[in-house]
C-alpha positions as a printed NumPy array, in Angstrom:
array([[ 45.089,  36.142, -28.976],
       [ 48.095,  38.2  , -27.844],
       [ 48.35 ,  41.806, -29.004],
       [ 52.138,  41.866, -29.112],
       [ 54.596,  39.041, -29.562],
       [ 58.24 ,  39.729, -28.776],
       [ 60.522,  37.889, -31.148],
       [ 64.282,  38.177, -31.103],
       [ 66.863,  40.654, -29.922],
       [ 67.917,  42.359, -33.129],
       [ 71.025,  44.061, -31.765],
       [ 72.568,  45.111, -28.47 ],
       [ 75.301,  47.344, -27.115],
       [ 77.17 ,  47.037, -23.809],
       [ 78.806,  49.943, -21.947],
       [ 80.914,  49.785, -18.782],
       [ 81.624,  52.759, -16.543],
       [ 84.477,  52.573, -14.061],
       [ 84.846,  55.823, -12.143],
       [ 84.207,  58.584, -14.704],
       [ 85.433,  56.512, -17.652],
       [ 82.68 ,  55.01 , -19.839],
       [ 83.668,  52.647, -22.643],
       [ 81.862,  50.411, -25.096],
       [ 82.594,  46.717, -24.6  ],
       [ 82.867,  44.973, -27.956],
       [ 82.486,  41.314, -28.892],
       [ 80.107,  40.415, -26.05 ],
       [ 78.6  ,  37.115, -27.158],
       [ 76.039,  36.553, -24.402],
       [ 74.654,  38.288, -21.328],
       [ 73.419,  36.364, -18.291],
       [ 70.881,  38.551, -16.51 ],
       [ 70.206,  37.807, -12.838],
       [ 67.715,  35.479, -11.274],
       [ 65.478,  37.592,  -9.041],
       [ 64.539,  35.391,  -6.12 ],
       [ 62.709,  36.38 ,  -2.974],
       [ 64.096,  35.11 ,   0.304],
       [ 61.927,  32.231,   1.49 ],
       [ 60.72 ,  31.951,   5.086],
       [ 59.407,  28.605,   6.3  ],
       [ 56.138,  29.146,   8.199],
       [ 55.142,  26.545,  10.802],
       [ 52.129,  26.882,  13.014],
       [ 50.062,  24.648,  15.251],
       [ 47.027,  23.407,  13.391],
       [ 48.569,  23.745,   9.929],
       [ 48.651,  20.451,   8.044],
       [ 51.983,  21.342,   6.428],
       [ 54.755,  23.903,   6.472],
       [ 54.485,  26.749,   3.958],
       [ 57.427,  28.388,   2.201],
       [ 56.432,  32.059,   2.133],
       [ 58.351,  34.619,   0.044],
       [ 59.511,  37.753,   1.839],
       [ 58.147,  40.512,  -0.425],
       [ 60.667,  43.069,   0.841],
       [ 63.908,  41.082,   0.583],
       [ 65.724,  39.275,  -2.215],
       [ 68.57 ,  36.779,  -2.288],
       [ 71.937,  37.947,  -3.655],
       [ 72.007,  38.301,  -7.444],
       [ 74.75 ,  37.593,  -9.986],
       [ 75.322,  39.042, -13.45 ],
       [ 77.414,  37.341, -16.16 ],
       [ 79.053,  38.629, -19.35 ],
       [ 80.476,  36.264, -21.954],
       [ 82.942,  37.765, -24.444],
       [ 85.662,  36.981, -26.969],
       [ 88.233,  39.439, -25.555],
       [ 87.284,  42.202, -27.974],
       [ 87.906,  45.938, -27.598],
       [ 87.783,  47.071, -23.929],
       [ 86.978,  43.552, -22.633],
       [ 90.21 ,  43.673, -20.641],
       [ 88.582,  46.381, -18.453],
       [ 85.854,  44.004, -17.298],
       [ 88.2  ,  42.212, -14.877],
       [ 89.093,  45.397, -12.962],
       [ 88.293,  45.092,  -9.251],
       [ 85.832,  47.515,  -7.746],
       [ 82.577,  49.086,  -8.814],
       [ 81.317,  48.822, -12.409],
       [ 78.161,  50.305, -13.901],
       [ 77.286,  48.096, -16.85 ],
       [ 74.556,  49.186, -19.227],
       [ 73.018,  47.042, -21.915],
       [ 70.866,  48.598, -24.635],
       [ 68.708,  46.35 , -26.812],
       [ 66.528,  46.568, -29.874],
       [ 63.839,  43.899, -29.505],
       [ 61.798,  42.872, -32.535],
       [ 58.064,  42.744, -31.862],
       [ 55.077,  41.674, -33.873],
       [ 51.824,  43.632, -33.466],
       [ 49.364,  40.782, -34.052],
       [ 46.085,  42.702, -34.725],
       [ 47.801,  45.142, -37.098],
       [ 50.153,  42.621, -38.67 ],
       [ 53.038,  45.066, -38.173],
       [ 56.64 ,  44.164, -37.393],
       [ 58.672,  46.748, -35.507],
       [ 61.226,  47.227, -32.755],
       [ 61.132,  48.422, -29.172],
       [ 63.955,  49.572, -26.968],
       [ 64.982,  47.818, -23.777],
       [ 67.763,  48.606, -21.347],
       [ 69.328,  47.414, -18.119],
       [ 71.724,  49.29 , -15.867],
       [ 73.587,  47.215, -13.305],
       [ 75.845,  48.575, -10.581],
       [ 78.042,  45.668,  -9.582],
       [ 81.403,  44.45 ,  -8.344],
       [ 83.592,  41.978, -10.26 ],
       [ 83.81 ,  38.62 ,  -8.468],
       [ 85.167,  36.045, -10.925],
       [ 86.745,  35.481, -14.331],
       [ 86.518,  32.124, -16.056],
       [ 89.188,  31.996, -18.746],
       [ 87.701,  28.879, -20.33 ],
       [ 89.337,  26.429, -22.699],
       [ 91.577,  27.065, -25.679],
       [ 90.735,  25.06 , -28.785],
       [ 91.837,  25.342, -32.381],
       [ 89.044,  26.878, -34.426],
       [ 87.273,  28.453, -31.432],
       [ 87.496,  32.031, -30.145],
       [ 89.625,  33.001, -27.169],
       [ 86.814,  33.953, -24.813],
       [ 86.213,  34.611, -21.135],
       [ 83.283,  34.798, -18.746],
       [ 83.032,  37.593, -16.186],
       [ 80.827,  37.354, -13.095],
       [ 79.638,  40.221, -10.908],
       [ 77.782,  40.642,  -7.63 ],
       [ 74.864,  43.039,  -8.157],
       [ 74.451,  46.103,  -5.946],
       [ 71.721,  47.817,  -8.017],
       [ 69.625,  46.538, -10.941],
       [ 67.373,  48.605, -13.198],
       [ 65.389,  47.32 , -16.158],
       [ 63.552,  49.493, -18.654],
       [ 61.215,  48.719, -21.554],
       [ 60.316,  51.505, -24.005],
       [ 61.461,  54.215, -21.598],
       [ 59.416,  52.856, -18.667],
       [ 61.242,  51.482, -15.622],
       [ 59.799,  48.065, -14.836],
       [ 62.294,  46.885, -12.182],
       [ 64.47 ,  48.791,  -9.695],
       [ 66.323,  46.813,  -7.043],
       [ 68.876,  48.642,  -4.902],
       [ 70.593,  46.681,  -2.137],
       [ 72.214,  49.773,  -0.592],
       [ 69.058,  51.923,  -0.275],
       [ 66.634,  49.046,   0.261],
       [ 64.531,  49.963,  -2.762],
       [ 62.5  ,  47.126,  -4.29 ],
       [ 60.226,  48.346,  -7.079],
       [ 58.299,  46.36 ,  -9.698],
       [ 56.094,  48.02 , -12.342],
       [ 55.992,  51.325, -10.475],
       [ 55.093,  49.918,  -7.037],
       [ 57.714,  50.218,  -4.305],
       [ 57.289,  47.212,  -2.013],
       [ 59.61 ,  48.512,   0.702],
       [ 57.669,  51.814,   1.076],
       [ 54.685,  49.865,   2.41 ],
       [ 56.768,  48.587,   5.342],
       [ 58.56 ,  51.917,   5.879],
       [ 55.188,  53.73 ,   6.103],
       [ 54.15 ,  51.457,   8.984],
       [ 57.13 ,  52.735,  10.986],
       [ 56.176,  56.43 ,  10.781]])
């Protein structure tokens, strides 16, 4: 039996920093977090009965981040070209099964990214005037209850999951 069951996201807040200017982005309806995918290398060798797709543990494919919004307060800033640092803060409801307690835990992501695309969408009577913003990720951090669980930094080559830095292992071999 599980000890903790994570239910729904109770509430979230989105902040965008451009330069030294941080602002809260209001009326964000959905957040599309990235797919983290290792680069695949096809291994072929004499004597093997088949090829093997092997993940490269020190390299990831490019990642994309998406924000869906209804053009609320400060949403017009999301389209600005250049570097954005977008932070999402979440309150996640959790159920402590053995204790029978319901509570909340904090989660957060911080994404350094560059705006790549705006989809203006369709206009329909009775529906909100929304847009979808897409970004190319330069750095991705994810935190649960104050503990960093993922750090991916394309510029510095850092690739860390649950406290283990997978690129340090290779760098140490070169010393």
